[in-house]
C-alpha positions as CSV (number, residue, x, y, z in Angstrom):
1,X,-22.4,-38.1,18.5
2,X,-18.9,-36.2,19.4
3,X,-15.8,-38.7,19.4
4,X,-13.6,-38.6,22.5
5,X,-10.3,-38.1,21.3
6,X,-7.8,-39.6,23.8
7,X,-4.7,-38.4,21.8
8,X,-5.1,-34.6,21.6
9,X,-3.3,-33.9,18.6
10,X,0.2,-32.0,18.6
11,X,-0.1,-29.9,15.9
12,X,2.7,-30.2,13.8
13,X,3.0,-26.6,11.6
14,X,5.4,-26.2,8.6
15,X,8.8,-23.7,8.4
16,X,6.7,-21.1,6.5
17,X,4.1,-21.3,9.1
18,X,6.1,-20.3,11.5
19,X,7.4,-17.2,9.4
20,X,4.0,-16.0,9.6
21,X,3.4,-12.6,11.5
22,X,0.6,-10.6,12.5
23,X,0.3,-7.2,11.4
24,X,1.6,-4.6,13.8
25,X,-1.0,-2.2,12.0
26,X,-3.7,-4.6,12.4
27,X,-3.1,-5.5,16.3
28,X,-3.3,-1.7,16.6
29,X,-6.4,-1.2,15.2
30,X,-8.4,-3.8,17.3
31,X,-7.3,-1.2,20.3
32,X,-8.4,2.1,18.1
33,X,-12.2,0.8,17.3
34,X,-12.7,2.3,20.7
35,X,-14.9,5.6,20.1
36,X,-12.6,7.3,22.5
37,X,-9.1,6.7,20.9
38,X,-8.2,9.5,18.3
39,X,-6.7,7.2,16.0
40,X,-3.6,8.5,13.5
41,X,-3.3,4.7,13.6
42,X,-4.7,2.9,10.3
43,X,-4.0,3.6,6.8
44,X,-8.1,3.3,6.0
45,X,-9.4,5.9,3.6
46,X,-12.0,8.0,4.9
47,X,-15.6,6.5,4.2
48,X,-16.6,9.9,3.9
49,X,-14.8,9.0,-0.1
50,X,-16.8,6.1,-0.6
51,X,-19.4,6.3,-3.5
52,X,-22.1,4.4,-1.9
53,X,-25.1,5.6,-4.0
54,X,-22.9,4.6,-7.5
55,X,-21.8,1.4,-5.8
56,X,-25.6,0.7,-5.1
57,X,-26.8,1.5,-8.8
58,X,-24.0,-0.5,-10.0
59,X,-24.9,-3.5,-8.3
60,X,-28.2,-3.5,-8.9
61,X,-27.7,-2.7,-12.8
62,X,-24.9,-5.8,-13.1
63,X,-27.3,-7.8,-11.2
64,X,-30.5,-7.4,-13.3
65,X,-28.9,-7.4,-16.5
66,X,-26.5,-9.7,-16.4
67,X,-26.6,-11.4,-12.8
68,X,-26.2,-15.4,-14.1
69,X,-22.5,-14.4,-15.4
70,X,-21.5,-11.9,-12.3
71,X,-22.5,-14.5,-10.0
72,X,-20.6,-17.7,-11.8
73,X,-17.5,-18.7,-11.9
74,X,-14.9,-16.3,-14.2
75,X,-11.1,-16.3,-15.8
76,X,-8.1,-16.4,-13.4
77,X,-6.9,-13.4,-15.2
78,X,-10.3,-11.4,-14.7
79,X,-13.1,-9.6,-16.6
80,X,-11.7,-8.6,-19.6
81,X,-13.9,-5.1,-20.0
82,X,-12.0,-4.1,-16.7
83,X,-8.8,-5.4,-18.1
84,X,-9.3,-3.7,-20.7
85,X,-10.3,-0.4,-19.5
86,X,-7.4,-0.5,-17.1
87,X,-4.7,-1.2,-19.9
88,X,-6.3,1.6,-21.7
89,X,-6.0,4.1,-18.5
90,X,-2.3,2.8,-18.3
91,X,-1.3,3.0,-22.0
92,X,0.4,6.7,-23.3
93,X,1.4,7.6,-26.4
94,X,4.4,6.2,-26.0
95,X,4.0,2.9,-24.4
96,X,0.5,0.9,-25.2
97,X,-0.2,-1.7,-22.6
98,X,-2.0,-4.9,-23.6
99,X,-5.2,-6.3,-21.9
100,X,-2.8,-9.6,-21.7
101,X,-0.4,-7.8,-19.6
102,X,-3.4,-7.2,-17.0
103,X,-3.9,-9.8,-13.8
104,X,-6.8,-8.8,-11.2
105,X,-6.4,-9.6,-8.2
106,X,-8.1,-10.1,-5.0
107,X,-6.5,-6.8,-3.6
108,X,-3.2,-5.8,-4.3
109,X,-2.0,-7.2,-1.2
110,X,-2.9,-10.6,-3.1
111,X,-0.3,-9.2,-5.9
112,X,2.5,-9.1,-2.7
113,X,2.2,-12.7,-2.3
114,X,2.0,-13.6,-5.7
115,X,5.2,-11.9,-6.7
116,X,6.7,-13.2,-3.9
117,X,5.5,-17.1,-4.8
118,X,6.8,-16.8,-8.3
119,X,10.3,-14.4,-7.8
120,X,11.4,-15.0,-4.5
121,X,13.4,-18.8,-3.2
122,X,14.4,-18.9,0.3
123,X,17.8,-16.7,0.6
124,X,17.1,-14.8,-2.1
125,X,18.0,-10.9,-2.5
126,X,15.2,-8.8,-2.1
127,X,15.8,-4.6,-2.4
128,X,13.4,-2.6,-0.3
129,X,13.6,1.1,0.6
130,X,14.1,2.4,3.9
131,X,11.5,2.4,5.2
132,X,9.4,0.3,3.4
133,X,5.8,-0.6,3.1
134,X,5.0,-2.9,6.2
135,X,2.4,-5.1,4.2
136,X,5.3,-5.7,1.3
137,X,7.4,-7.2,4.0
138,X,5.2,-9.1,5.8
139,X,4.0,-11.0,2.6
140,X,7.6,-11.5,1.2
141,X,9.0,-12.4,4.5
142,X,6.9,-15.6,4.0
143,X,9.1,-16.9,1.2
144,X,12.8,-16.8,3.3
145,X,14.2,-13.9,1.5
146,X,17.8,-11.9,2.4
147,X,15.8,-8.4,2.6
148,X,18.6,-5.7,1.7
149,X,17.4,-2.1,2.3
150,X,18.0,0.3,-0.2
151,X,19.5,4.0,1.2
152,X,16.8,6.4,1.3
153,X,16.8,10.6,1.8
154,X,14.3,13.5,2.7
155,X,13.4,13.2,-1.0
156,X,12.8,8.8,-0.9
157,X,14.6,6.3,-2.6
158,X,18.3,7.2,-3.8
159,X,18.9,5.2,-6.7
160,X,22.8,5.3,-6.9
161,X,22.7,3.6,-3.7
162,X,21.0,0.5,-5.4
163,X,24.3,-1.2,-7.1
164,X,25.9,-1.8,-4.1
165,X,23.3,-4.4,-2.7
166,X,22.2,-5.2,-6.2
167,X,24.6,-8.2,-6.6
168,X,22.3,-11.3,-7.2
169,X,19.1,-9.2,-6.0
170,X,15.7,-10.9,-7.7
171,X,13.7,-7.6,-7.2
172,X,13.3,-4.1,-5.6
173,X,10.3,-2.9,-4.8
174,X,9.4,0.7,-4.5
175,X,6.4,3.1,-3.7
176,X,7.1,6.1,-5.3
177,X,4.1,8.0,-5.2
178,X,3.1,9.7,-1.8
179,X,5.0,6.6,0.0
180,X,3.5,4.5,2.7
181,X,4.6,4.9,5.3
182,X,6.9,8.5,5.0
183,X,4.5,10.3,2.5
184,X,7.3,11.2,-0.1
185,X,7.6,10.8,-3.6
186,X,10.2,10.4,-6.0
187,X,10.9,13.3,-8.5
188,X,10.6,12.4,-12.1
189,X,14.4,12.8,-12.5
190,X,14.9,10.0,-9.6
191,X,12.2,8.0,-11.7
192,X,14.4,8.0,-14.4
193,X,17.8,7.2,-12.5
194,X,16.2,4.6,-11.3
195,X,14.5,3.1,-14.3
196,X,17.4,3.1,-15.9
197,X,19.5,1.9,-12.9
198,X,17.9,-1.7,-12.8
199,X,17.5,-2.0,-16.6
200,X,21.2,-1.8,-16.0
201,X,21.6,-4.3,-13.4
202,X,18.8,-6.2,-15.0
203,X,16.9,-6.1,-11.9
204,X,12.7,-6.4,-11.7
205,X,11.3,-3.2,-10.3
206,X,8.1,-3.3,-8.8
207,X,6.5,-0.2,-9.0
208,X,3.3,-0.2,-6.4
209,X,1.1,2.6,-7.1
210,X,-1.9,3.0,-4.5
211,X,-1.9,6.5,-4.1
212,X,-0.5,7.8,-7.0
213,X,-4.1,9.5,-8.2
214,X,-3.8,11.7,-4.5
215,X,-1.9,14.5,-5.8
216,X,-3.0,17.6,-4.2
217,X,-2.4,19.3,-7.0
218,X,-4.0,17.0,-9.4
219,X,-1.0,17.0,-11.3
220,X,0.0,12.8,-11.3
221,X,3.4,11.4,-11.4
222,X,4.7,9.6,-14.4
223,X,4.6,6.2,-14.2
224,X,7.7,4.2,-14.3
225,X,6.0,1.5,-16.1
226,X,5.6,3.8,-19.2
227,X,9.6,4.0,-19.3
228,X,9.9,0.6,-19.5
229,X,7.1,-1.7,-19.6
230,X,9.5,-4.9,-20.3
231,X,11.0,-4.2,-16.9
232,X,8.4,-3.0,-14.5
233,X,6.0,-4.8,-13.0
234,X,3.0,-2.3,-11.6
235,X,0.5,-2.7,-9.1
236,X,-2.7,-0.8,-8.8
237,X,-5.8,-1.2,-6.6
238,X,-9.2,0.1,-6.8
239,X,-9.3,0.4,-2.9
240,X,-8.2,4.3,-2.3
241,X,-10.3,5.7,-5.2
242,X,-13.3,3.1,-4.9
243,X,-13.8,1.5,-1.7
244,X,-11.3,-1.1,0.0
245,X,-14.5,-3.5,1.0
246,X,-14.0,-4.8,-2.7
247,X,-10.4,-6.0,-2.4
248,X,-10.1,-5.3,-6.0
249,X,-6.5,-5.0,-7.2
250,X,-4.6,-5.6,-10.0
251,X,-0.6,-6.4,-11.7
252,X,0.4,-5.3,-15.0
253,X,3.6,-7.2,-16.0
254,X,5.9,-8.5,-19.1
255,X,3.5,-11.1,-20.8
256,X,6.3,-14.3,-19.5
257,X,5.7,-13.6,-15.8
258,X,2.1,-12.7,-15.7
259,X,1.7,-16.2,-16.9
260,X,3.4,-17.7,-14.1
261,X,1.4,-15.6,-12.0
262,X,-2.3,-16.1,-13.4
263,X,-0.7,-20.2,-12.7
264,X,-0.1,-19.2,-9.2
265,X,-3.5,-17.3,-8.4
266,X,-5.2,-20.4,-10.2
267,X,-3.6,-22.1,-6.9
268,X,-4.9,-19.8,-4.6
269,X,-7.9,-18.9,-5.2
270,X,-9.1,-19.4,-8.8
271,X,-10.1,-15.8,-9.7
272,X,-10.9,-12.9,-8.1
273,X,-15.0,-12.5,-7.6
274,X,-16.3,-11.7,-10.9
275,X,-19.5,-9.6,-9.1
276,X,-17.0,-7.2,-7.7
277,X,-15.2,-6.8,-11.2
278,X,-18.3,-6.4,-13.0
279,X,-19.2,-3.6,-10.9
280,X,-16.2,-1.6,-11.0
281,X,-16.2,-1.9,-14.4
282,X,-19.9,-0.6,-14.8
283,X,-19.1,2.5,-12.1
284,X,-15.7,3.3,-13.8
285,X,-16.5,2.6,-17.5
286,X,-17.8,6.3,-18.4
287,X,-15.3,8.8,-16.6
288,X,-17.3,8.4,-12.9
289,X,-13.5,8.5,-11.6
290,X,-12.5,11.7,-13.4
291,X,-15.5,13.7,-11.4
292,X,-14.8,11.5,-8.0
293,X,-10.8,11.6,-7.2
294,X,-10.6,15.3,-7.3
295,X,-13.6,15.3,-3.8
296,X,-10.5,12.7,-2.6
297,X,-7.9,14.8,-3.2
298,X,-9.3,17.9,-2.0
299,X,-10.5,16.3,1.1
300,X,-7.0,14.7,2.1
301,X,-5.4,18.0,1.0
302,X,-7.3,20.0,4.0
303,X,-6.8,17.0,6.3
304,X,-2.8,17.1,5.5
305,X,-3.0,20.7,6.3
306,X,-4.8,20.8,9.6
307,X,-2.6,18.0,10.9
308,X,0.7,20.2,9.4
309,X,-0.7,22.9,11.2
310,X,-1.5,21.6,14.5
311,X,2.3,19.4,14.6
312,X,3.9,22.8,13.7
313,X,2.4,24.5,16.6
314,X,2.4,21.6,19.1
315,X,5.4,19.6,18.4
316,X,8.5,20.6,20.4
317,X,12.0,21.6,19.1
318,X,13.8,18.6,17.8
319,X,11.2,16.9,16.0
320,X,10.9,16.9,12.3
321,X,8.4,15.6,9.5
322,X,7.4,15.1,6.4
323,X,5.2,17.6,4.6
324,X,3.6,15.6,1.7
325,X,1.9,16.8,-1.5
326,X,-0.6,13.9,-1.6
327,X,-1.7,10.9,-0.2
328,X,-2.5,9.8,3.6
329,X,0.7,9.9,5.9
330,X,3.1,12.0,7.6
331,X,6.2,10.6,9.1
332,X,7.9,12.1,12.1
333,X,11.3,11.4,13.4
334,X,11.5,12.3,17.1
335,X,15.4,12.5,19.2
336,X,17.1,10.1,19.2
337,X,16.8,8.8,22.7
338,X,12.8,8.4,22.2
339,X,11.7,5.2,21.6
340,X,8.4,5.9,19.8
341,X,7.0,1.9,20.7
342,X,6.8,3.3,24.6
343,X,5.5,6.5,23.5
344,X,2.4,4.5,22.2
345,X,2.0,3.0,25.5
346,X,1.7,6.5,27.1
347,X,-0.2,7.9,23.8
348,X,-3.1,5.0,24.2
349,X,-3.2,5.6,27.7
350,X,-4.3,8.9,27.2
351,X,-6.2,8.2,24.7
352,X,-4.6,8.6,20.9
353,X,-3.2,6.0,18.6
354,X,0.0,6.3,15.9
355,X,1.9,3.6,14.5
356,X,5.4,3.2,15.4
357,X,7.9,2.9,12.8
358,X,10.3,0.4,13.5
359,X,8.2,-2.1,12.0
360,X,8.5,-0.4,8.4
361,X,12.2,-1.6,8.4
362,X,13.4,-4.9,7.2
363,X,16.9,-4.1,8.7
364,X,18.5,-1.9,11.7
365,X,14.9,-0.4,12.4
366,X,14.9,3.6,13.5
367,X,13.2,3.4,17.4
368,X,12.6,6.8,17.1
369,X,10.2,7.2,14.2
370,X,6.1,7.0,13.7
371,X,3.6,7.3,11.4
372,X,0.7,9.2,11.3
373,X,-2.3,9.0,9.5
374,X,-4.9,12.0,8.8
375,X,-7.7,11.1,6.7
376,X,-10.4,9.7,8.8
377,X,-10.3,12.0,11.5
378,X,-11.9,15.1,11.8
379,X,-9.8,18.2,12.1
380,X,-10.9,19.2,15.7
381,X,-9.7,15.7,16.5
382,X,-6.4,16.3,14.5
383,X,-5.7,19.6,16.4
384,X,-6.8,17.5,20.0
385,X,-4.9,14.3,19.7
386,X,-1.6,16.5,18.0
387,X,-1.6,18.5,21.1
388,X,-1.6,15.3,23.1
389,X,0.9,13.7,21.0
390,X,3.4,16.9,21.7
391,X,2.8,17.4,25.5
392,X,3.8,13.3,26.0
393,X,6.7,14.3,23.1
394,X,8.3,17.2,25.5
395,X,7.6,15.2,28.3
396,X,10.5,13.5,27.1
397,X,13.3,16.1,26.3
């Protein structure tokens, strides 16, 4: 029996709920589901890289040989064998990472939320790149920090600019490898300077590294975690090297911090799915990624070159763009008078989509910027879509 409610509820949301904002990219993806749209918008890995048969075999093996454990609740910090594998993969001859430092998360987005919950109070100063990853800005903003932008140039974050905004800061968030959204990477020299600067200032450094394995040359940069394991918080993910559908990430941190993160995770979801952790361990334990990742690199390198060639051919003078050596993104800077948000409306009408750059800025957005992702679009469609964008841009010069 349905009860009649003469007094409809007037929902009183928390102040925190008022801070929640929809991801601009997720909203664009709703539009790009239409098959006629050539979408350079989503930061989605190519489904062609998903190891479906290996995953299927691993699920079958785990469920047939250890199904009752896989389907049970698991420890909050994660499946021990997978944590040990991660710790070993991150260790070097001079820097030993312990499994106890590894906390498994439900995608690296949860790691961002847990870090915000544990490290940020309302009004806390948080340092971010200019521009920065939209998902991090979204996760941290719930805790109402004071974002301070760290200067960047064509080579990425400028370490010498940190001290001017570092006073009282709780953390600095950086993506050093093939950054989302710009595709830029920090040189070894800048990494060293960044780590040394943060250590001198007593400033925790978050090294978010979802794209580090996707170097087109196959030569990953050294990890800042190994330069200062006591001051660097490392975030990793299996989304870009296996599949995002399993929602499996991890955070590596000094023991006092990782214990606090574990407590926060207990309150959030108790633990990350035991089944998917055991399956991923089954897939990676014998060196599968050593054979699999080079195929991803080769595909993405070809896709990137196809887009760079098309941009060079079709974009008018006055437009500049990055030339990434890995990852999934190209960053485009238009003449100052062109608003990329308005350009998007015209592009969607012409059946092309991209992500305007403004949402990636914590402060003082540059509205004449945009991000292009190339990994999921066939090369002939890349050329077609870039040609359309080139015409739309040229019409505004």
